[in-house]
N, C-alpha and C positions, 0 to 999 in steps of 0.2 A: 369801705367795705360793703359789700351789699347787705340788705336786710335779709336774715334768714341764713346767711352763710355761716358755719362753724369757724372759729378762730384757728384754723390749722396749724399754723406755726406756734401758738401756745399750747395746742393739745401735742405737739411734738416735743414741747419744752418740758412738759408737766411730768412725765416718767422721771427724768433725771432729776428735777426739783423733789418728787417725790421719795425718790430713793435717798438723795443727800438729807432730806427733811427727817425720813426715818432713822438714819444713822445718827443725825445729830441728836435726836430726841433719846435715842436707845444710850448715846455717850452720856447724856444728861442724868438719865435715870439709873445708870450704873454707878455704884459704889467701888472705888478702887481699893482692892484688899491688900495690896502689895506696897513697898515703901517710896521712897522719894523716886525711883527711876520709872515707877509704874504710873506715878501720878503726873510726871512729866510726859509721858509717853500719852496718857490720856488727855492730858491738856492740849498737847500739840495735835492729835487726833482732833480734838473738838475745834480748834482754831482753823484748821485746813479745811475741814468741813462745811464749818461755818461759814467761811469765806467763799467756797465753792457754791454753797446755797445761796448765799447774797447775790454772788455774780450773776448766778442763773434767774434770781428774782429780778435783778437789774433789766437783765435782758428782756423777761416777760413784760416788764413796765414799757419798756421801749416799743417793743412788738405791739402791746395793747395801745399805746399811744398813736402808733403809726397806722396801724391798721383801724383805729376806731378814732375817739376824740379825747383830748386832753387838753384842759384849760392851760395857758402860758404860765399862769402863776402856780399851778400845780406842779409843773415840770421843775419849776425852780425849787419849790419846796421838796420835790421827791430828790432832786440832786444833794440837798442837804440832808433828809431824814432817811434815805436810804444807807448811806455809812454809819451815821448814828444808830438805827434800828440793827445794823450787823455787829456794833460793838456792845449794844444793850443786850442782844441775843447772847454774844459770848460772856457777858458780865453774869447774866442769868446763869448760863450753863456752870460757870465758876461757883455760884452760890449754890447751886446744886452739889457741886462737888464737897462743899463745906457742910454736908448735911442738911442744908435748908431744901425742903422738899416742894414748896409752894412756889417758888420763883420759876420753877418749870413752865408755870402759865405764860410767862412773857416769851420764852423760847417757843410755844405753842402758838401763841396768839400773833406775834409780829408777823413771822413769814406767812401764815395764814391769811390775813388781813390784806397784806400785801400781794399775794397770789390772787386773791378774790376781787381785789381792785383793777389787776391787771385784765382779769377776763370780763370783767364788768366795763372796762373801756373797750374793749373788743368786742362788745354786743351792743350796737348802738339800739338796738329793739328795747333794751332795759332803761335807757335813758329816758324814755316817756314815763316810767314809774317813777325814778328818781332822778332829779335835774344833774347836770355834770357839777356843778356848783355846789350843791347840797351834799353828793356824794363825797367829792373832794374834799370838802370842809371836815365831813363826818370821818373819812378815812385817815386823814394827816391830823384830826385833832385826837382821834384815837391812838394812832401810831406814838404821837408826841406824848401823851398820857402815859403811855406804856413805857417809853424809855425814860421818861422822868421818873415813874415810879422804880423802875429797875435800878437806875443811877441812886435815886435816894435810898432804898432799902441796902444797896451794896455797901454805902457809905458808912 
């Protein structure tokens, strides 16, 4: 990708991701007032919206890696951590449905960090500020810590 050129493909994917992100967060913040059927409907909505969001985020990472640069080891880590992050996000939404309010931070942070990393990958001008290795280590370290915290808290 040429320096100074905006990441058009990512900008096209962004609105789709933002809509799914907003629906997911609204679902996480919403407290179901009905019985079992309402709770099941809410859970299925959370599952499908979260899966859709993480599919868009995975595509964004691929686009960021192809149009920019991504270390090979980081791609391997992404293949493992993207599905784990999706599950951790769903677990966080489930915790919110059980009247735990602060786990919504996992649902806010995990997709946001992933999307920002995809944009960072696609903007080589930013690589002069923070090296590929350092940024990748920071992102995947934060994602790992957030996932581990969500799973530990849910246990």
